[in-house]
N, C-alpha and C positions, 0 to 999 in steps of 0.2 A: 557804572557799568551799563552798557547799552546792549540790548538784545533785539535782534531783528527776527521776525518770523515771516516766512514766505509760504504762500500756498499756490500750488500749481493745479490748474483745473484743465482737464482734457475733455474735448467734445466728442471723443470717440474712443474706441478700443484700439490703442496704438499697436498692440500685439498682433492685430489682425488686418493691418493696412494692406498687406500683400494680396488679400482676398478681394480687395476693391479694385485692383488693377485688372483690366480685362485681358485674358490670355488670347492673343491674336491667332493662336493655333488651336483653340478650343474646337473640338469636333473634327479636326484635320484628319483626313484619311479614314474617317469612319465608314464602316461597311453599311451603316443604316441609311435607308432611303430618306430623302429630305422633302420630297414633294409627293407624298402619298406612296402607297405600295408600288414596288416595281412590278411591271407586267411583262411577261415574256411568252407570247404566243407566236413568235417569229421562228420560221424554219431557219436555223443557223447552221445548216449543214455545209454551207459555203465557207463559214468561219465564224467563230464565236466572238461577240463583242466583248472587249476587255478594256477597262479604263485604268490608265496609269495615274496614280493619285498624288503625284508630286511634280511640280514645275520648278526647276532651278535655272532661271533665266539669266545665266552668266555667260552665254555665248560659247560654251565648250562642246556643243553638239550633243550633250547628254541631257535629256529631259528639259530642253529649253522651251518646249511647247507642251501644252496639254495634249496628251496622246490618247487616242482611242483606236486600239488595234482592230482592224478589219472593218472599220466604218466605210471604207471605200467599196466594200462588196455590196453595200445597201444604199443605192443612190437616192432613194426617197427618204431622207433623214433631216432632222432639225436638231441643232446643238445650241443650247442656251446656257450662258454662264451668269451667275449672280454673285454679288459681293456679300460680305458678312451681314449686311443689313437687308439682304434679299432684294436688292435693286438690280434689275437686269443691266448688265454692262457689256454683253456680247451675244450675238445671235447670228447663225448662218445656216443655210440649207445646202452648203457645199463644203463640208469639213475636210474634203480631200485635196483642196487647192492650197498650196503653201501660203498664199496671200490671205486665206480665210482661217488661219489657225490662231488660237489664243495662246499667249498674249500678243502675238503678231510682231512684225518688224516695222521700222527699225528699232533696235534696242539701244538703250542709252549707255552711260558709263558702266563699266564692268559687265556689260551685257544685259543690264536690268532695264526694264521699261518702267520709268518713274510713275506712270499713271496707274500701275498695278502694284501696290506695296505688298510686302510680306504679309502672310496671314492665310486664313481659311476662306475658300471660295466654294460655291455650290454649282453643280451642273445638272442639267436635265437633257437627256437624249431621247428623242422620239423617232421611231422608224415606222413608216407607213402612216400609223395613227396611234393614239394613246391606248387603244384597245389591243393593238398588235404588239407593240414594244415600247415600253417606257422605263427608263432607268435613271435614277437620280442618286446623288451622293455628294460627298465633299472631297476637296483636294487642297493641297498646300501649295502656296507660292512662296519660295524661299530664295532670297539673294543675300549674299553676305554683305556686311557683317550683321549678325543677329545673335543675341545671347542664347546659346544652347537650346535650339528647338528640339522637340521630340517627334521623330518620324516613325515611331513604332507603329506597325500596321499599315504603312504606306506601300503601295504597289509601284515599284520601279520598273516593272517588266523584267526583262533579262539584262537590262543595261546596268553596268557599273558606273556610278556617278561619283567622280572624285570629290566634288563639293560636299557630298553627303558623307562619304567615307573619311575624308580628311578636311573637316571644316577649318577655315582660317581662324587663328586666335587673335 
């Protein structure tokens, strides 16, 4: 009679492997400022600055660009976008011009811009100077296909976006 004994050794907690995978949507659409406290000493009687916190760059004309409502009313502004690693990837002082919007054109297959993958991005908006108006936060870039992202708390503005309402399976 021959008896074999096998021992399996694990170098980690296999039950918790999912925690080690970075969630690319972590902090997505958070209302929390990411570059110090937000400052609002700006007279916004012409129109309040509102940031839409989701970009679905699929070419359907709904949320294809990072939208900042009423930024056109304040010509002395600076918009900066950072990736998840806080590296500056976009900056403009004229966010009212279609050629200066994030993520920009031309967009690739399925409307997506391959240089800006799905995930969480950060923004900083300064009007006049940082003592007058500074707003920062995070937003999501989403192009299909992607497994079940969570967009709870995202500001879509008043736009109905079919890609969010009916994601492809």
